[in-house]
N, CA, C and O atoms as a GROMACS GRO file, in nm:
protein
  348
    1MET      N    1  -2.819   2.159  -2.699
    1MET     CA    2  -2.856   2.077  -2.685
    1MET      C    3  -3.009   2.045  -2.597
    1MET      O    4  -3.014   2.061  -2.474
    2SER      N    5  -3.085   2.017  -2.647
    2SER     CA    6  -3.199   2.013  -2.551
    2SER      C    7  -3.204   1.937  -2.378
    2SER      O    8  -3.115   1.856  -2.350
    3THR      N    9  -3.276   1.961  -2.308
    3THR     CA   10  -3.268   1.947  -2.186
    3THR      C   11  -3.282   1.763  -2.187
    3THR      O   12  -3.229   1.692  -2.102
    4GLY      N   13  -3.335   1.730  -2.260
    4GLY     CA   14  -3.332   1.563  -2.233
    4GLY      C   15  -3.196   1.486  -2.276
    4GLY      O   16  -3.154   1.379  -2.230
    5GLN      N   17  -3.132   1.579  -2.389
    5GLN     CA   18  -3.019   1.531  -2.452
    5GLN      C   19  -2.962   1.538  -2.320
    5GLN      O   20  -2.944   1.439  -2.248
    6ILE      N   21  -2.929   1.678  -2.286
    6ILE     CA   22  -2.824   1.662  -2.145
    6ILE      C   23  -2.816   1.572  -2.039
    6ILE      O   24  -2.723   1.518  -1.979
    7VAL      N   25  -3.018   1.568  -2.026
    7VAL     CA   26  -3.002   1.470  -1.879
    7VAL      C   27  -2.992   1.328  -1.897
    7VAL      O   28  -3.002   1.257  -1.797
    8PHE      N   29  -2.969   1.258  -2.050
    8PHE     CA   30  -2.934   1.147  -2.121
    8PHE      C   31  -2.774   1.147  -2.107
    8PHE      O   32  -2.731   1.033  -2.093
    9SER      N   33  -2.704   1.219  -2.108
    9SER     CA   34  -2.545   1.227  -2.152
    9SER      C   35  -2.528   1.201  -1.990
    9SER      O   36  -2.482   1.093  -1.956
   10VAL      N   37  -2.553   1.268  -1.920
   10VAL     CA   38  -2.561   1.240  -1.758
   10VAL      C   39  -2.511   1.102  -1.691
   10VAL      O   40  -2.423   1.035  -1.637
   11LEU      N   41  -2.680   1.118  -1.754
   11LEU     CA   42  -2.717   0.932  -1.691
   11LEU      C   43  -2.627   0.821  -1.774
   11LEU      O   44  -2.632   0.707  -1.728
   12ILE      N   45  -2.559   0.838  -1.871
   12ILE     CA   46  -2.465   0.793  -1.951
   12ILE      C   47  -2.344   0.751  -1.902
   12ILE      O   48  -2.299   0.638  -1.885
   13CYS      N   49  -2.294   0.874  -1.881
   13CYS     CA   50  -2.182   0.886  -1.774
   13CYS      C   51  -2.160   0.824  -1.640
   13CYS      O   52  -2.062   0.752  -1.620
   14LEU      N   53  -2.259   0.854  -1.536
   14LEU     CA   54  -2.310   0.826  -1.438
   14LEU      C   55  -2.303   0.607  -1.451
   14LEU      O   56  -2.256   0.506  -1.398
   15ALA      N   57  -2.360   0.640  -1.523
   15ALA     CA   58  -2.389   0.481  -1.542
   15ALA      C   59  -2.238   0.370  -1.604
   15ALA      O   60  -2.225   0.252  -1.573
   16ALA      N   61  -2.134   0.456  -1.703
   16ALA     CA   62  -1.992   0.451  -1.714
   16ALA      C   63  -1.899   0.450  -1.589
   16ALA      O   64  -1.811   0.369  -1.561
   17VAL      N   65  -1.939   0.556  -1.522
   17VAL     CA   66  -1.859   0.514  -1.342
   17VAL      C   67  -1.874   0.438  -1.300
   17VAL      O   68  -1.780   0.362  -1.276
   18ILE      N   69  -2.001   0.405  -1.263
   18ILE     CA   70  -2.071   0.293  -1.190
   18ILE      C   71  -2.028   0.129  -1.220
   18ILE      O   72  -2.009   0.034  -1.144
   19ILE      N   73  -2.023   0.143  -1.366
   19ILE     CA   74  -1.977   0.004  -1.398
   19ILE      C   75  -1.793  -0.039  -1.398
   19ILE      O   76  -1.724  -0.137  -1.371
   20SER      N   77  -1.773   0.098  -1.446
   20SER     CA   78  -1.596   0.088  -1.462
   20SER      C   79  -1.570   0.084  -1.268
   20SER      O   80  -1.455   0.048  -1.240
   21PHE      N   81  -1.632   0.107  -1.181
   21PHE     CA   82  -1.595   0.156  -1.058
   21PHE      C   83  -1.654  -0.030  -0.973
   21PHE      O   84  -1.627  -0.075  -0.862
   22LYS      N   85  -1.714  -0.075  -1.054
   22LYS     CA   86  -1.720  -0.255  -1.025
   22LYS      C   87  -1.706  -0.323  -1.107
   22LYS      O   88  -1.767  -0.430  -1.115
   23VAL      N   89  -1.590  -0.267  -1.227
   23VAL     CA   90  -1.493  -0.390  -1.267
   23VAL      C   91  -1.361  -0.345  -1.195
   23VAL      O   92  -1.265  -0.421  -1.211
   24PHE      N   93  -1.339  -0.218  -1.107
   24PHE     CA   94  -1.191  -0.215  -1.092
   24PHE      C   95  -1.208  -0.211  -0.933
   24PHE      O   96  -1.118  -0.182  -0.855
   25LYS      N   97  -1.335  -0.244  -0.899
   25LYS     CA   98  -1.371  -0.247  -0.744
   25LYS      C   99  -1.179  -0.391  -0.682
   25LYS      O  100  -1.084  -0.358  -0.611
   26SER      N  101  -1.197  -0.506  -0.740
   26SER     CA  102  -1.129  -0.617  -0.674
   26SER      C  103  -1.016  -0.540  -0.642
   26SER      O  104  -0.995  -0.506  -0.526
   27PRO      N  105  -0.894  -0.489  -0.794
   27PRO     CA  106  -0.771  -0.498  -0.809
   27PRO      C  107  -0.793  -0.299  -0.753
   27PRO      O  108  -0.685  -0.267  -0.802
   28LEU      N  109  -0.837  -0.189  -0.705
   28LEU     CA  110  -0.833  -0.122  -0.606
   28LEU      C  111  -0.794  -0.206  -0.460
   28LEU      O  112  -0.674  -0.201  -0.435
   29LYS      N  113  -0.867  -0.271  -0.374
   29LYS     CA  114  -0.901  -0.326  -0.305
   29LYS      C  115  -0.726  -0.334  -0.279
   29LYS      O  116  -0.649  -0.272  -0.206
   30PHE      N  117  -0.713  -0.420  -0.356
   30PHE     CA  118  -0.584  -0.484  -0.342
   30PHE      C  119  -0.450  -0.358  -0.338
   30PHE      O  120  -0.376  -0.345  -0.241
   31TRP      N  121  -0.442  -0.291  -0.441
   31TRP     CA  122  -0.351  -0.186  -0.450
   31TRP      C  123  -0.351  -0.097  -0.315
   31TRP      O  124  -0.242  -0.093  -0.258
   32ILE      N  125  -0.455  -0.027  -0.256
   32ILE     CA  126  -0.507  -0.008  -0.127
   32ILE      C  127  -0.446  -0.034  -0.043
   32ILE      O  128  -0.366   0.030   0.025
   33LYS      N  129  -0.495  -0.180  -0.042
   33LYS     CA  130  -0.430  -0.218   0.103
   33LYS      C  131  -0.332  -0.254   0.102
   33LYS      O  132  -0.311  -0.303   0.213
   34LEU      N  133  -0.218  -0.264   0.022
   34LEU     CA  134  -0.088  -0.310  -0.027
   34LEU      C  135  -0.017  -0.175  -0.004
   34LEU      O  136   0.086  -0.179   0.064
   35LEU      N  137  -0.068  -0.035  -0.061
   35LEU     CA  138  -0.037   0.090   0.035
   35LEU      C  139  -0.052   0.107   0.169
   35LEU      O  140   0.036   0.170   0.227
   36VAL      N  141  -0.150   0.062   0.234
   36VAL     CA  142  -0.180   0.084   0.372
   36VAL      C  143  -0.049  -0.088   0.442
   36VAL      O  144  -0.009  -0.100   0.558
   37ASN      N  145  -0.026  -0.154   0.364
   37ASN     CA  146   0.059  -0.239   0.484
   37ASN      C  147   0.209  -0.155   0.426
   37ASN      O  148   0.297  -0.116   0.502
   38THR      N  149   0.211  -0.148   0.357
   38THR     CA  150   0.381  -0.064   0.288
   38THR      C  151   0.373   0.047   0.399
   38THR      O  152   0.482   0.070   0.451
   39ALA      N  153   0.292   0.103   0.435
   39ALA     CA  154   0.303   0.241   0.496
   39ALA      C  155   0.284   0.197   0.664
   39ALA      O  156   0.334   0.273   0.747
   40ALA      N  157   0.234   0.111   0.697
   40ALA     CA  158   0.241   0.028   0.835
   40ALA      C  159   0.371  -0.010   0.879
   40ALA      O  160   0.406   0.009   0.996
   41GLY      N  161   0.484  -0.091   0.751
   41GLY     CA  162   0.595  -0.130   0.720
   41GLY      C  163   0.676  -0.012   0.733
   41GLY      O  164   0.758  -0.015   0.825
   42PHE      N  165   0.672   0.082   0.668
   42PHE     CA  166   0.708   0.226   0.662
   42PHE      C  167   0.769   0.252   0.861
   42PHE      O  168   0.869   0.256   0.932
   43PHE      N  169   0.629   0.260   0.866
   43PHE     CA  170   0.681   0.341   1.050
   43PHE      C  171   0.708   0.258   1.137
   43PHE      O  172   0.755   0.298   1.244
   44MET      N  173   0.677   0.075   1.106
   44MET     CA  174   0.758  -0.064   1.183
   44MET      C  175   0.886   0.017   1.158
   44MET      O  176   0.926   0.084   1.253
   45LEU      N  177   0.955   0.021   1.042
   45LEU     CA  178   1.152   0.068   1.032
   45LEU      C  179   1.143   0.176   1.099
   45LEU      O  180   1.228   0.165   1.187
   46VAL      N  181   1.075   0.307   1.114
   46VAL     CA  182   1.103   0.393   1.161
   46VAL      C  183   1.120   0.397   1.279
   46VAL      O  184   1.210   0.467   1.326
   47VAL      N  185   1.044   0.328   1.353
   47VAL     CA  186   1.022   0.279   1.528
   47VAL      C  187   1.118   0.216   1.505
   47VAL      O  188   1.214   0.285   1.539
   48LEU      N  189   1.160   0.095   1.457
   48LEU     CA  190   1.305   0.062   1.463
   48LEU      C  191   1.400   0.164   1.435
   48LEU      O  192   1.463   0.145   1.539
   49ASP      N  193   1.442   0.227   1.398
   49ASP     CA  194   1.533   0.303   1.402
   49ASP      C  195   1.570   0.418   1.521
   49ASP      O  196   1.674   0.443   1.582
   50LEU      N  197   1.475   0.457   1.521
   50LEU     CA  198   1.422   0.546   1.672
   50LEU      C  199   1.511   0.454   1.814
   50LEU      O  200   1.573   0.506   1.906
   51VAL      N  201   1.486   0.301   1.787
   51VAL     CA  202   1.499   0.262   1.894
   51VAL      C  203   1.648   0.130   1.863
   51VAL      O  204   1.680   0.028   1.923
   52SER      N  205   1.698   0.192   1.755
   52SER     CA  206   1.853   0.048   1.713
   52SER      C  207   1.956   0.137   1.849
   52SER      O  208   2.036   0.063   1.907
   53SER      N  209   1.951   0.311   1.902
   53SER     CA  210   2.073   0.217   1.987
   53SER      C  211   2.062   0.208   2.112
   53SER      O  212   2.154   0.243   2.186
   54PHE      N  213   1.958   0.165   2.153
   54PHE     CA  214   1.899   0.061   2.244
   54PHE      C  215   1.914  -0.078   2.190
   54PHE      O  216   1.975  -0.158   2.261
   55THR      N  217   1.882  -0.105   2.112
   55THR     CA  218   1.862  -0.282   2.072
   55THR      C  219   2.003  -0.268   2.049
   55THR      O  220   2.089  -0.287   2.136
   56GLY      N  221   2.026  -0.235   1.932
   56GLY     CA  222   2.157  -0.265   1.838
   56GLY      C  223   2.141  -0.345   1.708
   56GLY      O  224   2.225  -0.417   1.655
   57ILE      N  225   1.944  -0.302   1.639
   57ILE     CA  226   1.917  -0.383   1.535
   57ILE      C  227   1.867  -0.273   1.469
   57ILE      O  228   1.787  -0.196   1.522
   58SER      N  229   1.922  -0.255   1.326
   58SER     CA  230   1.903  -0.115   1.277
   58SER      C  231   1.917  -0.213   1.102
   58SER      O  232   1.987  -0.301   1.052
   59LEU      N  233   1.801  -0.126   1.064
   59LEU     CA  234   1.746  -0.206   0.919
   59LEU      C  235   1.767  -0.047   0.817
   59LEU      O  236   1.816   0.030   0.900
   60GLY      N  237   1.759  -0.005   0.747
   60GLY     CA  238   1.778   0.084   0.638
   60GLY      C  239   1.587   0.112   0.623
   60GLY      O  240   1.490   0.036   0.624
   61VAL      N  241   1.608   0.272   0.608
   61VAL     CA  242   1.461   0.310   0.605
   61VAL      C  243   1.458   0.311   0.448
   61VAL      O  244   1.534   0.384   0.385
   62SER      N  245   1.366   0.225   0.385
   62SER     CA  246   1.336   0.248   0.241
   62SER      C  247   1.216   0.164   0.183
   62SER      O  248   1.169   0.064   0.238
   63LEU      N  249   1.164   0.227   0.046
   63LEU     CA  250   1.048   0.143   0.027
   63LEU      C  251   1.031   0.046  -0.027
   63LEU      O  252   0.921   0.021  -0.076
   64ILE      N  253   1.154  -0.056  -0.035
   64ILE     CA  254   1.157  -0.155  -0.004
   64ILE      C  255   1.146  -0.273   0.077
   64ILE      O  256   1.099  -0.387   0.070
   65ASN      N  257   1.228  -0.176   0.184
   65ASN     CA  258   1.234  -0.252   0.330
   65ASN      C  259   1.046  -0.216   0.370
   65ASN      O  260   0.975  -0.272   0.453
   66ALA      N  261   1.027  -0.152   0.312
   66ALA     CA  262   0.857  -0.107   0.472
   66ALA      C  263   0.792  -0.198   0.344
   66ALA      O  264   0.704  -0.265   0.399
   67ALA      N  265   0.792  -0.231   0.207
   67ALA     CA  266   0.720  -0.317   0.154
   67ALA      C  267   0.662  -0.430   0.160
   67ALA      O  268   0.542  -0.457   0.161
   68ILE      N  269   0.842  -0.556   0.169
   68ILE     CA  270   0.931  -0.618   0.249
   68ILE      C  271   0.837  -0.679   0.382
   68ILE      O  272   0.795  -0.794   0.398
   69ILE      N  273   0.824  -0.574   0.462
   69ILE     CA  274   0.768  -0.562   0.601
   69ILE      C  275   0.606  -0.547   0.599
   69ILE      O  276   0.527  -0.596   0.681
   70GLY      N  277   0.581  -0.480   0.504
   70GLY     CA  278   0.372  -0.452   0.488
   70GLY      C  279   0.357  -0.583   0.448
   70GLY      O  280   0.276  -0.650   0.512
   71VAL      N  281   0.432  -0.649   0.331
   71VAL     CA  282   0.382  -0.720   0.279
   71VAL      C  283   0.328  -0.887   0.389
   71VAL      O  284   0.219  -0.939   0.412
   72LEU      N  285   0.458  -0.919   0.426
   72LEU     CA  286   0.500  -1.028   0.493
   72LEU      C  287   0.501  -1.026   0.623
   72LEU      O  288   0.515  -1.134   0.680
   73GLY      N  289   0.488  -0.924   0.690
   73GLY     CA  290   0.495  -0.890   0.822
   73GLY      C  291   0.593  -0.901   0.915
   73GLY      O  292   0.697  -0.836   0.897
   74LEU      N  293   0.576  -0.999   1.052
   74LEU     CA  294   0.683  -1.027   1.158
   74LEU      C  295   0.783  -1.111   1.057
   74LEU      O  296   0.905  -1.093   1.053
   75PRO      N  297   0.727  -1.184   0.996
   75PRO     CA  298   0.852  -1.241   0.949
   75PRO      C  299   0.956  -1.182   0.812
   75PRO      O  300   1.069  -1.219   0.778
   76GLY      N  301   0.871  -1.084   0.758
   76GLY     CA  302   0.973  -1.013   0.628
   76GLY      C  303   1.051  -0.952   0.740
   76GLY      O  304   1.147  -0.920   0.670
   77LEU      N  305   1.082  -0.914   0.849
   77LEU     CA  306   1.139  -0.832   0.967
   77LEU      C  307   1.264  -0.955   0.946
   77LEU      O  308   1.381  -0.962   0.907
   78GLY      N  309   1.146  -1.052   1.002
   78GLY     CA  310   1.321  -1.156   1.010
   78GLY      C  311   1.380  -1.165   0.911
   78GLY      O  312   1.494  -1.122   0.896
   79LEU      N  313   1.323  -1.214   0.839
   79LEU     CA  314   1.403  -1.224   0.659
   79LEU      C  315   1.494  -1.124   0.646
   79LEU      O  316   1.614  -1.148   0.636
   80LEU      N  317   1.436  -0.985   0.644
   80LEU     CA  318   1.531  -0.849   0.606
   80LEU      C  319   1.661  -0.886   0.725
   80LEU      O  320   1.774  -0.904   0.681
   81MET      N  321   1.640  -0.893   0.843
   81MET     CA  322   1.764  -0.891   0.971
   81MET      C  323   1.805  -1.022   0.942
   81MET      O  324   1.927  -1.014   0.953
   82ILE      N  325   1.777  -1.144   0.910
   82ILE     CA  326   1.912  -1.240   0.858
   82ILE      C  327   1.909  -1.156   0.710
   82ILE      O  328   1.928  -1.045   0.760
   83VAL      N  329   1.902  -1.139   0.618
   83VAL     CA  330   1.977  -1.099   0.538
   83VAL      C  331   2.068  -0.994   0.539
   83VAL      O  332   2.159  -0.995   0.456
   84GLN      N  333   2.053  -0.877   0.641
   84GLN     CA  334   2.168  -0.790   0.674
   84GLN      C  335   2.320  -0.878   0.766
   84GLN      O  336   2.439  -0.846   0.776
   85ILE      N  337   2.236  -0.996   0.820
   85ILE     CA  338   2.301  -1.009   0.887
   85ILE      C  339   2.438  -1.094   0.797
   85ILE      O  340   2.559  -1.081   0.816
   86MET      N  341   2.382  -1.160   0.722
   86MET     CA  342   2.478  -1.262   0.569
   86MET      C  343   2.538  -1.199   0.510
   86MET      O  344   2.641  -1.252   0.467
   87PHE      N  345   2.516  -1.069   0.477
   87PHE     CA  346   2.566  -0.975   0.358
   87PHE      C  347   2.632  -0.850   0.411
   87PHE      O  348   2.676  -0.766   0.334
   0.00000   0.00000   0.00000
């Protein structure tokens, strides 16, 4: 291949990467935000588990609980506590 063909191929690949990033930008932002919120919910569950001996409030530390708390926030924590009391 000549130098011109190599440069043209690199430019086409770079354009494809830029276009695909622009197309998938908003779904990627959604998944990153969901991942960060779930991590924050997991951290909150771990802290709650550490202080459960003092408060008597205990929830299982799991990915589903962390996702619920991460997405819903403090109302999600209340929801999980109500479900734990009921069942």
